[in-house]
All heavy atoms as TSV, in Angstrom:
chain	resi	resn	atom	element	x	y	z
A	1	MET	N	N	23.278	-9.001	-8.898
A	1	MET	CA	C	22.059	-8.524	-8.290
A	1	MET	C	C	20.945	-8.412	-9.329
A	1	MET	O	O	19.796	-8.693	-9.017
A	1	MET	CB	C	22.308	-7.181	-7.601
A	1	MET	CG	C	21.163	-6.794	-6.712
A	1	MET	SD	S	21.354	-5.305	-5.738
A	1	MET	CE	C	22.835	-5.560	-4.830
A	2	ILE	N	N	21.275	-8.024	-10.532
A	2	ILE	CA	C	20.266	-7.911	-11.583
A	2	ILE	C	C	19.670	-9.282	-11.881
A	2	ILE	O	O	18.468	-9.399	-12.099
A	2	ILE	CB	C	20.866	-7.272	-12.855
A	2	ILE	CG1	C	21.169	-5.790	-12.583
A	2	ILE	CG2	C	19.914	-7.392	-14.027
A	2	ILE	CD1	C	21.857	-5.091	-13.705
A	3	GLU	N	N	20.485	-10.334	-11.850
A	3	GLU	CA	C	19.977	-11.686	-12.096
A	3	GLU	C	C	18.941	-12.081	-11.047
A	3	GLU	O	O	17.948	-12.720	-11.364
A	3	GLU	CB	C	21.125	-12.693	-12.100
A	3	GLU	CG	C	22.046	-12.550	-13.280
A	3	GLU	CD	C	23.229	-13.503	-13.204
A	3	GLU	OE1	O	23.149	-14.502	-12.460
A	3	GLU	OE2	O	24.214	-13.241	-13.896
A	4	SER	N	N	19.156	-11.690	-9.799
A	4	SER	CA	C	18.219	-11.995	-8.728
A	4	SER	C	C	16.892	-11.282	-8.950
A	4	SER	O	O	15.825	-11.866	-8.763
A	4	SER	CB	C	18.809	-11.579	-7.380
A	4	SER	OG	O	17.880	-11.789	-6.352
A	5	GLU	N	N	16.940	-10.025	-9.376
A	5	GLU	CA	C	15.718	-9.274	-9.658
A	5	GLU	C	C	14.954	-9.915	-10.810
A	5	GLU	O	O	13.742	-10.134	-10.717
A	5	GLU	CB	C	16.050	-7.826	-10.011
A	5	GLU	CG	C	16.544	-7.004	-8.858
A	5	GLU	CD	C	16.863	-5.586	-9.272
A	5	GLU	OE1	O	15.964	-4.928	-9.837
A	5	GLU	OE2	O	17.997	-5.139	-9.022
A	6	VAL	N	N	15.651	-10.203	-11.881
A	6	VAL	CA	C	15.014	-10.801	-13.059
A	6	VAL	C	C	14.428	-12.161	-12.713
A	6	VAL	O	O	13.288	-12.471	-13.064
A	6	VAL	CB	C	16.024	-10.916	-14.227
A	6	VAL	CG1	C	15.442	-11.731	-15.375
A	6	VAL	CG2	C	16.425	-9.532	-14.707
A	7	SER	N	N	15.171	-12.973	-11.986
A	7	SER	CA	C	14.695	-14.290	-11.585
A	7	SER	C	C	13.434	-14.179	-10.730
A	7	SER	O	O	12.449	-14.885	-10.944
A	7	SER	CB	C	15.788	-15.031	-10.819
A	7	SER	OG	O	15.315	-16.263	-10.347
A	8	SER	N	N	13.448	-13.286	-9.761
A	8	SER	CA	C	12.289	-13.106	-8.888
A	8	SER	C	C	11.067	-12.652	-9.672
A	8	SER	O	O	9.954	-13.147	-9.461
A	8	SER	CB	C	12.599	-12.090	-7.788
A	8	SER	OG	O	13.618	-12.577	-6.951
A	9	LEU	N	N	11.251	-11.713	-10.560
A	9	LEU	CA	C	10.132	-11.232	-11.373
A	9	LEU	C	C	9.616	-12.325	-12.308
A	9	LEU	O	O	8.410	-12.464	-12.499
A	9	LEU	CB	C	10.541	-9.982	-12.152
A	9	LEU	CG	C	10.821	-8.754	-11.283
A	9	LEU	CD1	C	11.541	-7.686	-12.089
A	9	LEU	CD2	C	9.555	-8.219	-10.664
A	10	ASN	N	N	10.517	-13.116	-12.856
A	10	ASN	CA	C	10.098	-14.215	-13.731
A	10	ASN	C	C	9.368	-15.311	-12.969
A	10	ASN	O	O	8.560	-16.034	-13.543
A	10	ASN	CB	C	11.303	-14.806	-14.467
A	10	ASN	CG	C	11.788	-13.911	-15.583
A	10	ASN	OD1	O	11.044	-13.090	-16.104
A	10	ASN	ND2	N	13.045	-14.053	-15.940
A	11	LEU	N	N	9.650	-15.453	-11.672
A	11	LEU	CA	C	9.002	-16.481	-10.865
A	11	LEU	C	C	7.671	-16.023	-10.270
A	11	LEU	O	O	7.023	-16.773	-9.561
A	11	LEU	CB	C	9.947	-16.936	-9.741
A	11	LEU	CG	C	11.128	-17.761	-10.203
A	11	LEU	CD1	C	12.113	-17.977	-9.047
A	11	LEU	CD2	C	10.674	-19.105	-10.754
A	12	GLY	N	N	7.271	-14.783	-10.544
A	12	GLY	CA	C	5.953	-14.339	-10.105
A	12	GLY	C	C	5.910	-13.074	-9.284
A	12	GLY	O	O	4.836	-12.541	-9.034
A	13	ALA	N	N	7.049	-12.580	-8.831
A	13	ALA	CA	C	7.025	-11.319	-8.091
A	13	ALA	C	C	6.595	-10.197	-9.029
A	13	ALA	O	O	6.889	-10.222	-10.218
A	13	ALA	CB	C	8.409	-11.022	-7.522
A	14	ASP	N	N	5.862	-9.231	-8.507
A	14	ASP	CA	C	5.479	-8.106	-9.347
A	14	ASP	C	C	6.136	-6.807	-8.898
A	14	ASP	O	O	5.850	-5.738	-9.418
A	14	ASP	CB	C	3.961	-7.953	-9.409
A	14	ASP	CG	C	3.325	-7.757	-8.049
A	14	ASP	OD1	O	4.041	-7.774	-7.045
A	14	ASP	OD2	O	2.106	-7.588	-7.998
A	15	ASP	N	N	7.019	-6.906	-7.928
A	15	ASP	CA	C	7.774	-5.752	-7.458
A	15	ASP	C	C	9.054	-6.265	-6.802
A	15	ASP	O	O	9.111	-7.407	-6.357
A	15	ASP	CB	C	6.938	-4.956	-6.453
A	15	ASP	CG	C	7.469	-3.547	-6.238
A	15	ASP	OD1	O	8.410	-3.139	-6.943
A	15	ASP	OD2	O	6.936	-2.847	-5.365
A	16	TYR	N	N	10.058	-5.426	-6.749
A	16	TYR	CA	C	11.338	-5.851	-6.179
A	16	TYR	C	C	12.059	-4.625	-5.647
A	16	TYR	O	O	12.172	-3.616	-6.338
A	16	TYR	CB	C	12.188	-6.530	-7.265
A	16	TYR	CG	C	13.367	-7.293	-6.733
A	16	TYR	CD1	C	13.296	-8.666	-6.544
A	16	TYR	CD2	C	14.567	-6.655	-6.432
A	16	TYR	CE1	C	14.377	-9.380	-6.062
A	16	TYR	CE2	C	15.651	-7.357	-5.947
A	16	TYR	CZ	C	15.556	-8.718	-5.766
A	16	TYR	OH	O	16.621	-9.427	-5.292
A	17	LEU	N	N	12.503	-4.692	-4.419
A	17	LEU	CA	C	13.302	-3.632	-3.807
A	17	LEU	C	C	14.633	-4.213	-3.364
A	17	LEU	O	O	14.685	-5.315	-2.837
A	17	LEU	CB	C	12.604	-3.056	-2.573
A	17	LEU	CG	C	11.375	-2.202	-2.801
A	17	LEU	CD1	C	10.699	-1.893	-1.473
A	17	LEU	CD2	C	11.743	-0.922	-3.513
A	18	THR	N	N	15.692	-3.459	-3.581
A	18	THR	CA	C	17.000	-3.896	-3.094
A	18	THR	C	C	17.346	-3.089	-1.848
A	18	THR	O	O	16.940	-1.938	-1.697
A	18	THR	CB	C	18.080	-3.692	-4.169
A	18	THR	OG1	O	18.107	-2.325	-4.558
A	18	THR	CG2	C	17.819	-4.574	-5.368
A	19	LYS	N	N	18.071	-3.737	-0.940
A	19	LYS	CA	C	18.492	-3.070	0.297
A	19	LYS	C	C	19.903	-2.543	0.121
A	19	LYS	O	O	20.684	-3.165	-0.580
A	19	LYS	CB	C	18.446	-4.057	1.459
A	19	LYS	CG	C	17.051	-4.496	1.811
A	19	LYS	CD	C	17.019	-5.248	3.103
A	19	LYS	CE	C	17.067	-6.725	2.886
A	19	LYS	NZ	N	17.028	-7.533	4.085
A	20	PRO	N	N	20.247	-1.468	0.718
A	20	PRO	CA	C	19.376	-0.610	1.528
A	20	PRO	C	C	18.452	0.192	0.622
A	20	PRO	O	O	18.810	0.543	-0.502
A	20	PRO	CB	C	20.340	0.299	2.267
A	20	PRO	CG	C	21.534	0.377	1.375
A	20	PRO	CD	C	21.612	-0.952	0.659
A	21	VAL	N	N	17.245	0.467	1.102
A	21	VAL	CA	C	16.274	1.257	0.347
A	21	VAL	C	C	15.990	2.532	1.134
A	21	VAL	O	O	15.876	2.502	2.362
A	21	VAL	CB	C	14.979	0.449	0.079
A	21	VAL	CG1	C	14.296	0.046	1.362
A	21	VAL	CG2	C	14.027	1.213	-0.804
A	22	SER	N	N	15.886	3.620	0.428
A	22	SER	CA	C	15.615	4.882	1.113
A	22	SER	C	C	14.142	4.944	1.515
A	22	SER	O	O	13.284	4.282	0.924
A	22	SER	CB	C	15.951	6.074	0.211
A	22	SER	OG	O	14.988	6.196	-0.815
A	23	GLU	N	N	13.863	5.728	2.519
A	23	GLU	CA	C	12.487	5.878	2.989
A	23	GLU	C	C	11.594	6.420	1.870
A	23	GLU	O	O	10.460	5.962	1.699
A	23	GLU	CB	C	12.456	6.822	4.193
A	23	GLU	CG	C	11.082	6.990	4.796
A	23	GLU	CD	C	11.086	7.891	6.016
A	23	GLU	OE1	O	12.157	8.159	6.588
A	23	GLU	OE2	O	9.988	8.330	6.392
A	24	ALA	N	N	12.093	7.350	1.086
A	24	ALA	CA	C	11.302	7.938	-0.005
A	24	ALA	C	C	10.931	6.890	-1.056
A	24	ALA	O	O	9.800	6.849	-1.537
A	24	ALA	CB	C	12.074	9.087	-0.647
A	25	VAL	N	N	11.880	6.030	-1.396
A	25	VAL	CA	C	11.618	4.978	-2.386
A	25	VAL	C	C	10.613	3.969	-1.829
A	25	VAL	O	O	9.682	3.551	-2.522
A	25	VAL	CB	C	12.931	4.283	-2.814
A	25	VAL	CG1	C	12.654	3.036	-3.643
A	25	VAL	CG2	C	13.806	5.251	-3.589
A	26	LEU	N	N	10.761	3.591	-0.575
A	26	LEU	CA	C	9.831	2.656	0.047
A	26	LEU	C	C	8.415	3.226	0.065
A	26	LEU	O	O	7.451	2.544	-0.293
A	26	LEU	CB	C	10.284	2.313	1.466
A	26	LEU	CG	C	9.396	1.347	2.240
A	26	LEU	CD1	C	9.268	0.013	1.520
A	26	LEU	CD2	C	9.942	1.148	3.640
A	27	ILE	N	N	8.280	4.479	0.441
A	27	ILE	CA	C	6.957	5.121	0.467
A	27	ILE	C	C	6.371	5.186	-0.940
A	27	ILE	O	O	5.178	4.929	-1.139
A	27	ILE	CB	C	7.051	6.515	1.108
A	27	ILE	CG1	C	7.330	6.354	2.614
A	27	ILE	CG2	C	5.789	7.326	0.876
A	27	ILE	CD1	C	7.676	7.640	3.322
A	28	ALA	N	N	7.187	5.489	-1.933
A	28	ALA	CA	C	6.713	5.539	-3.313
A	28	ALA	C	C	6.228	4.166	-3.783
A	28	ALA	O	O	5.202	4.056	-4.460
A	28	ALA	CB	C	7.812	6.060	-4.236
A	29	HIS	N	N	6.932	3.105	-3.407
A	29	HIS	CA	C	6.519	1.745	-3.779
A	29	HIS	C	C	5.191	1.375	-3.120
A	29	HIS	O	O	4.317	0.798	-3.759
A	29	HIS	CB	C	7.596	0.728	-3.399
A	29	HIS	CG	C	8.636	0.538	-4.451
A	29	HIS	ND1	N	8.562	-0.437	-5.424
A	29	HIS	CD2	C	9.790	1.206	-4.685
A	29	HIS	CE1	C	9.613	-0.365	-6.200
A	29	HIS	NE2	N	10.380	0.631	-5.774
A	30	VAL	N	N	5.047	1.690	-1.845
A	30	VAL	CA	C	3.803	1.388	-1.135
A	30	VAL	C	C	2.646	2.172	-1.748
A	30	VAL	O	O	1.555	1.634	-1.964
A	30	VAL	CB	C	3.943	1.665	0.378
A	30	VAL	CG1	C	2.599	1.564	1.077
A	30	VAL	CG2	C	4.947	0.698	0.991
A	31	ALA	N	N	2.862	3.432	-2.059
A	31	ALA	CA	C	1.819	4.246	-2.692
A	31	ALA	C	C	1.419	3.650	-4.040
A	31	ALA	O	O	0.228	3.596	-4.381
A	31	ALA	CB	C	2.304	5.683	-2.865
A	32	ALA	N	N	2.394	3.173	-4.800
A	32	ALA	CA	C	2.097	2.545	-6.093
A	32	ALA	C	C	1.270	1.270	-5.905
A	32	ALA	O	O	0.365	0.990	-6.692
A	32	ALA	CB	C	3.396	2.236	-6.837
A	33	LEU	N	N	1.557	0.507	-4.865
A	33	LEU	CA	C	0.776	-0.707	-4.600
A	33	LEU	C	C	-0.679	-0.373	-4.313
A	33	LEU	O	O	-1.593	-1.061	-4.764
A	33	LEU	CB	C	1.375	-1.476	-3.418
A	33	LEU	CG	C	2.712	-2.160	-3.662
A	33	LEU	CD1	C	3.258	-2.726	-2.358
A	33	LEU	CD2	C	2.579	-3.258	-4.704
A	34	PHE	N	N	-0.916	0.690	-3.564
A	34	PHE	CA	C	-2.291	1.079	-3.246
A	34	PHE	C	C	-3.040	1.626	-4.447
A	34	PHE	O	O	-4.266	1.658	-4.449
A	34	PHE	CB	C	-2.313	2.085	-2.097
A	34	PHE	CG	C	-2.172	1.440	-0.755
A	34	PHE	CD1	C	-1.037	1.641	0.004
A	34	PHE	CD2	C	-3.169	0.615	-0.250
A	34	PHE	CE1	C	-0.892	1.031	1.251
A	34	PHE	CE2	C	-3.037	0.003	0.983
A	34	PHE	CZ	C	-1.899	0.216	1.736
A	35	ARG	N	N	-2.330	2.049	-5.480
A	35	ARG	CA	C	-2.988	2.526	-6.703
A	35	ARG	C	C	-3.442	1.378	-7.593
A	35	ARG	O	O	-4.234	1.583	-8.504
A	35	ARG	CB	C	-2.044	3.437	-7.487
A	35	ARG	CG	C	-1.859	4.799	-6.869
A	35	ARG	CD	C	-1.190	5.760	-7.848
A	35	ARG	NE	N	0.106	5.283	-8.313
A	35	ARG	CZ	C	1.273	5.579	-7.748
A	35	ARG	NH1	N	1.305	6.343	-6.670
A	35	ARG	NH2	N	2.407	5.119	-8.248
A	36	ARG	N	N	-2.959	0.188	-7.342
A	36	ARG	CA	C	-3.342	-0.957	-8.175
A	36	ARG	C	C	-4.809	-1.284	-7.972
A	36	ARG	O	O	-5.276	-1.407	-6.848
A	36	ARG	CB	C	-2.491	-2.184	-7.828
A	36	ARG	CG	C	-1.052	-1.994	-8.220
A	36	ARG	CD	C	-0.273	-3.236	-7.909
A	36	ARG	NE	N	1.140	-3.029	-8.225
A	36	ARG	CZ	C	2.073	-3.911	-8.015
A	36	ARG	NH1	N	1.773	-5.072	-7.482
A	36	ARG	NH2	N	3.316	-3.653	-8.333
A	37	PRO	N	N	-5.539	-1.480	-9.051
A	37	PRO	CA	C	-6.976	-1.738	-8.923
A	37	PRO	C	C	-7.309	-3.009	-8.146
A	37	PRO	O	O	-8.274	-3.048	-7.415
A	37	PRO	CB	C	-7.472	-1.856	-10.360
A	37	PRO	CG	C	-6.307	-1.636	-11.234
A	37	PRO	CD	C	-5.092	-1.425	-10.404
A	38	ASN	N	N	-6.508	-4.048	-8.269
A	38	ASN	CA	C	-6.827	-5.294	-7.575
A	38	ASN	C	C	-6.640	-5.192	-6.069
A	38	ASN	O	O	-7.160	-6.014	-5.331
A	38	ASN	CB	C	-6.014	-6.463	-8.142
A	38	ASN	CG	C	-4.522	-6.277	-7.990
A	38	ASN	OD1	O	-4.046	-5.167	-7.830
A	38	ASN	ND2	N	-3.778	-7.351	-8.057
A	39	LEU	N	N	-5.943	-4.193	-5.583
A	39	LEU	CA	C	-5.794	-3.997	-4.147
A	39	LEU	C	C	-6.798	-2.982	-3.613
A	39	LEU	O	O	-7.019	-2.889	-2.418
A	39	LEU	CB	C	-4.379	-3.531	-3.799
A	39	LEU	CG	C	-3.259	-4.522	-4.067
A	39	LEU	CD1	C	-1.918	-3.911	-3.692
A	39	LEU	CD2	C	-3.472	-5.805	-3.279
A	40	ALA	N	N	-7.413	-2.233	-4.507
A	40	ALA	CA	C	-8.335	-1.187	-4.089
A	40	ALA	C	C	-9.695	-1.741	-3.681
A	40	ALA	O	O	-10.393	-1.147	-2.886
A	40	ALA	CB	C	-8.501	-0.173	-5.213
A	41	GLU	N	N	-10.073	-2.881	-4.240
A	41	GLU	CA	C	-11.376	-3.451	-3.947
A	41	GLU	C	C	-11.225	-4.777	-3.216
A	41	GLU	O	O	-10.663	-5.722	-3.746
A	41	GLU	CB	C	-12.150	-3.683	-5.244
A	41	GLU	CG	C	-12.454	-2.403	-5.994
A	41	GLU	CD	C	-13.211	-2.670	-7.277
A	41	GLU	OE1	O	-13.975	-3.657	-7.329
A	41	GLU	OE2	O	-13.036	-1.896	-8.219
A	42	PRO	N	N	-11.733	-4.853	-1.996
A	42	PRO	CA	C	-11.662	-6.128	-1.277
A	42	PRO	C	C	-12.557	-7.174	-1.941
A	42	PRO	O	O	-13.554	-6.849	-2.568
A	42	PRO	CB	C	-12.154	-5.788	0.130
A	42	PRO	CG	C	-12.885	-4.517	-0.009
A	42	PRO	CD	C	-12.368	-3.816	-1.229
A	43	THR	N	N	-12.189	-8.416	-1.789
A	43	THR	CA	C	-12.979	-9.493	-2.370
A	43	THR	C	C	-13.360	-10.489	-1.282
A	43	THR	O	O	-12.662	-10.622	-0.284
A	43	THR	CB	C	-12.203	-10.205	-3.496
A	43	THR	OG1	O	-13.031	-11.207	-4.068
A	43	THR	CG2	C	-10.932	-10.840	-2.991
A	44	ASP	N	N	-14.486	-11.154	-1.485
A	44	ASP	CA	C	-14.916	-12.146	-0.505
A	44	ASP	C	C	-14.681	-13.563	-0.996
A	44	ASP	O	O	-14.999	-14.525	-0.313
A	44	ASP	CB	C	-16.379	-11.938	-0.113
A	44	ASP	CG	C	-17.334	-12.090	-1.287
A	44	ASP	OD1	O	-16.866	-12.115	-2.437
A	44	ASP	OD2	O	-18.540	-12.181	-1.051
A	45	GLN	N	N	-14.134	-13.691	-2.230
A	45	GLN	CA	C	-13.845	-15.039	-2.712
A	45	GLN	C	C	-12.663	-15.049	-3.662
A	45	GLN	O	O	-12.345	-14.049	-4.287
A	45	GLN	CB	C	-15.061	-15.667	-3.361
A	45	GLN	CG	C	-15.437	-15.120	-4.716
A	45	GLN	CD	C	-16.619	-15.870	-5.310
A	45	GLN	OE1	O	-17.305	-16.602	-4.630
A	45	GLN	NE2	N	-16.871	-15.678	-6.572
A	46	ILE	N	N	-12.032	-16.210	-3.735
A	46	ILE	CA	C	-10.902	-16.448	-4.632
A	46	ILE	C	C	-11.296	-17.603	-5.543
A	46	ILE	O	O	-11.826	-18.607	-5.076
A	46	ILE	CB	C	-9.634	-16.822	-3.842
A	46	ILE	CG1	C	-9.240	-15.683	-2.900
A	46	ILE	CG2	C	-8.492	-17.176	-4.780
A	46	ILE	CD1	C	-8.138	-16.069	-1.929
A	47	THR	N	N	-11.041	-17.457	-6.833
A	47	THR	CA	C	-11.357	-18.518	-7.781
A	47	THR	C	C	-10.094	-18.894	-8.540
A	47	THR	O	O	-9.372	-18.036	-9.019
A	47	THR	CB	C	-12.436	-18.049	-8.774
A	47	THR	OG1	O	-13.588	-17.631	-8.036
A	47	THR	CG2	C	-12.823	-19.168	-9.733
A	48	LEU	N	N	-9.844	-20.204	-8.614
A	48	LEU	CA	C	-8.716	-20.722	-9.364
A	48	LEU	C	C	-9.191	-21.966	-10.089
A	48	LEU	O	O	-9.398	-23.014	-9.473
A	48	LEU	CB	C	-7.545	-21.055	-8.432
A	48	LEU	CG	C	-6.294	-21.621	-9.088
A	48	LEU	CD1	C	-5.716	-20.635	-10.091
A	48	LEU	CD2	C	-5.261	-21.978	-8.052
A	49	GLY	N	N	-9.398	-21.844	-11.382
A	49	GLY	CA	C	-9.940	-22.969	-12.149
A	49	GLY	C	C	-11.322	-23.324	-11.635
A	49	GLY	O	O	-12.198	-22.465	-11.547
A	50	GLU	N	N	-11.527	-24.576	-11.269
A	50	GLU	CA	C	-12.817	-25.033	-10.749
A	50	GLU	C	C	-12.935	-24.856	-9.237
A	50	GLU	O	O	-13.972	-25.156	-8.661
A	50	GLU	CB	C	-13.032	-26.503	-11.116
A	50	GLU	CG	C	-13.166	-26.732	-12.609
A	50	GLU	CD	C	-13.448	-28.187	-12.944
A	50	GLU	OE1	O	-13.905	-28.937	-12.072
A	50	GLU	OE2	O	-13.200	-28.559	-14.093
A	51	LEU	N	N	-11.875	-24.388	-8.597
A	51	LEU	CA	C	-11.880	-24.197	-7.150
A	51	LEU	C	C	-12.301	-22.768	-6.819
A	51	LEU	O	O	-11.767	-21.804	-7.360
A	51	LEU	CB	C	-10.489	-24.465	-6.573
A	51	LEU	CG	C	-10.316	-24.207	-5.086
A	51	LEU	CD1	C	-11.190	-25.166	-4.257
A	51	LEU	CD2	C	-8.858	-24.346	-4.687
A	52	ARG	N	N	-13.286	-22.632	-5.927
A	52	ARG	CA	C	-13.739	-21.326	-5.454
A	52	ARG	C	C	-13.749	-21.365	-3.942
A	52	ARG	O	O	-14.305	-22.282	-3.339
A	52	ARG	CB	C	-15.136	-21.024	-5.984
A	52	ARG	CG	C	-15.642	-19.655	-5.606
A	52	ARG	CD	C	-16.910	-19.285	-6.367
A	52	ARG	NE	N	-17.917	-20.323	-6.326
A	52	ARG	CZ	C	-18.950	-20.341	-5.473
A	52	ARG	NH1	N	-19.082	-19.390	-4.572
A	52	ARG	NH2	N	-19.826	-21.310	-5.507
A	53	ILE	N	N	-13.116	-20.392	-3.310
A	53	ILE	CA	C	-13.051	-20.316	-1.853
A	53	ILE	C	C	-13.764	-19.052	-1.405
A	53	ILE	O	O	-13.383	-17.944	-1.799
A	53	ILE	CB	C	-11.597	-20.306	-1.342
A	53	ILE	CG1	C	-10.862	-21.558	-1.824
A	53	ILE	CG2	C	-11.567	-20.194	0.174
A	53	ILE	CD1	C	-9.386	-21.546	-1.563
A	54	ASN	N	N	-14.800	-19.220	-0.581
A	54	ASN	CA	C	-15.515	-18.097	-0.004
A	54	ASN	C	C	-14.800	-17.732	1.291
A	54	ASN	O	O	-14.811	-18.497	2.255
A	54	ASN	CB	C	-16.978	-18.458	0.249
A	54	ASN	CG	C	-17.774	-17.284	0.755
A	54	ASN	OD1	O	-17.375	-16.593	1.681
A	54	ASN	ND2	N	-18.915	-17.049	0.128
A	55	LEU	N	N	-14.168	-16.559	1.312
A	55	LEU	CA	C	-13.363	-16.146	2.455
A	55	LEU	C	C	-14.221	-15.719	3.640
A	55	LEU	O	O	-13.765	-15.786	4.779
A	55	LEU	CB	C	-12.428	-15.006	2.050
A	55	LEU	CG	C	-11.447	-15.338	0.925
A	55	LEU	CD1	C	-10.721	-14.089	0.468
A	55	LEU	CD2	C	-10.475	-16.408	1.359
A	56	ILE	N	N	-15.442	-15.300	3.392
A	56	ILE	CA	C	-16.337	-14.883	4.467
A	56	ILE	C	C	-16.923	-16.101	5.179
A	56	ILE	O	O	-16.863	-16.226	6.401
A	56	ILE	CB	C	-17.476	-13.987	3.931
A	56	ILE	CG1	C	-16.925	-12.789	3.165
A	56	ILE	CG2	C	-18.411	-13.561	5.058
A	56	ILE	CD1	C	-16.052	-11.863	3.972
A	57	LYS	N	N	-17.470	-17.035	4.391
A	57	LYS	CA	C	-18.100	-18.230	4.965
A	57	LYS	C	C	-17.089	-19.330	5.276
A	57	LYS	O	O	-17.428	-20.320	5.918
A	57	LYS	CB	C	-19.151	-18.774	4.002
A	57	LYS	CG	C	-20.308	-17.822	3.780
A	57	LYS	CD	C	-21.301	-18.416	2.802
A	57	LYS	CE	C	-22.447	-17.478	2.538
A	57	LYS	NZ	N	-23.383	-18.017	1.545
A	58	LYS	N	N	-15.856	-19.166	4.788
A	58	LYS	CA	C	-14.793	-20.171	4.967
A	58	LYS	C	C	-15.214	-21.538	4.430
A	58	LYS	O	O	-15.111	-22.559	5.090
A	58	LYS	CB	C	-14.377	-20.252	6.435
A	58	LYS	CG	C	-13.810	-18.943	6.929
A	58	LYS	CD	C	-13.391	-19.003	8.359
A	58	LYS	CE	C	-12.833	-17.633	8.722
A	58	LYS	NZ	N	-12.697	-17.422	10.110
A	59	ILE	N	N	-15.720	-21.503	3.176
A	59	ILE	CA	C	-16.169	-22.710	2.492
A	59	ILE	C	C	-15.466	-22.787	1.137
A	59	ILE	O	O	-15.343	-21.775	0.445
A	59	ILE	CB	C	-17.701	-22.707	2.280
A	59	ILE	CG1	C	-18.438	-22.650	3.615
A	59	ILE	CG2	C	-18.147	-23.923	1.481
A	59	ILE	CD1	C	-19.938	-22.479	3.480
A	60	ALA	N	N	-15.009	-23.964	0.771
A	60	ALA	CA	C	-14.401	-24.188	-0.537
A	60	ALA	C	C	-15.358	-24.968	-1.418
A	60	ALA	O	O	-16.033	-25.896	-0.958
A	60	ALA	CB	C	-13.091	-24.946	-0.394
A	61	TYR	N	N	-15.442	-24.572	-2.671
A	61	TYR	CA	C	-16.312	-25.243	-3.636
A	61	TYR	C	C	-15.437	-25.762	-4.773
A	61	TYR	O	O	-14.545	-25.063	-5.247
A	61	TYR	CB	C	-17.331	-24.265	-4.222
A	61	TYR	CG	C	-18.231	-23.634	-3.197
A	61	TYR	CD1	C	-17.873	-22.453	-2.566
A	61	TYR	CD2	C	-19.449	-24.207	-2.873
A	61	TYR	CE1	C	-18.702	-21.853	-1.635
A	61	TYR	CE2	C	-20.292	-23.630	-1.921
A	61	TYR	CZ	C	-19.906	-22.452	-1.313
A	61	TYR	OH	O	-20.725	-21.866	-0.383
A	62	LEU	N	N	-15.688	-26.978	-5.205
A	62	LEU	CA	C	-14.993	-27.557	-6.336
A	62	LEU	C	C	-16.040	-28.025	-7.327
A	62	LEU	O	O	-16.887	-28.861	-6.991
A	62	LEU	CB	C	-14.108	-28.724	-5.907
A	62	LEU	CG	C	-13.270	-29.381	-6.999
A	62	LEU	CD1	C	-12.315	-28.376	-7.638
A	62	LEU	CD2	C	-12.486	-30.545	-6.434
A	63	SER	N	N	-16.032	-27.466	-8.520
A	63	SER	CA	C	-17.017	-27.800	-9.547
A	63	SER	C	C	-18.448	-27.620	-9.033
A	63	SER	O	O	-19.295	-28.488	-9.182
A	63	SER	CB	C	-16.836	-29.230	-10.048
A	63	SER	OG	O	-15.565	-29.401	-10.589
A	64	GLU	N	N	-18.688	-26.473	-8.364
A	64	GLU	CA	C	-20.004	-26.122	-7.838
A	64	GLU	C	C	-20.465	-27.012	-6.684
A	64	GLU	O	O	-21.612	-26.997	-6.285
A	64	GLU	CB	C	-21.065	-26.105	-8.944
A	64	GLU	CG	C	-20.784	-25.089	-10.031
A	64	GLU	CD	C	-20.650	-23.667	-9.504
A	64	GLU	OE1	O	-21.447	-23.248	-8.646
A	64	GLU	OE2	O	-19.722	-22.973	-9.949
A	65	LYS	N	N	-19.605	-27.874	-6.134
A	65	LYS	CA	C	-19.934	-28.693	-4.964
A	65	LYS	C	C	-19.138	-28.154	-3.793
A	65	LYS	O	O	-18.050	-27.646	-3.946
A	65	LYS	CB	C	-19.581	-30.159	-5.198
A	65	LYS	CG	C	-20.350	-30.787	-6.329
A	65	LYS	CD	C	-19.892	-32.213	-6.560
A	65	LYS	CE	C	-20.600	-32.802	-7.755
A	65	LYS	NZ	N	-20.117	-34.126	-8.073
A	66	ASN	N	N	-19.658	-28.308	-2.551
A	66	ASN	CA	C	-18.875	-27.863	-1.399
A	66	ASN	C	C	-18.540	-29.018	-0.502
A	66	ASN	O	O	-18.995	-30.092	-0.621
A	66	ASN	CB	C	-19.591	-26.755	-0.616
A	66	ASN	CG	C	-20.927	-27.187	-0.044
A	66	ASN	OD1	O	-21.364	-28.302	-0.254
A	66	ASN	ND2	N	-21.556	-26.277	0.648
């Protein structure tokens, strides 16, 4: 089971819960997620390299072109 957790975290997961999970642990994990700064502020666009996606206008831009 530890190998699965490590593998998942190495592949990009930033949290991991094993089942069965108690209600208290689940609530604590959710509360911790809401404390993260990147989840506290909504964003209207996503940028990845030269690609920018405006989530409000539903337009994608590549190298400043749409």
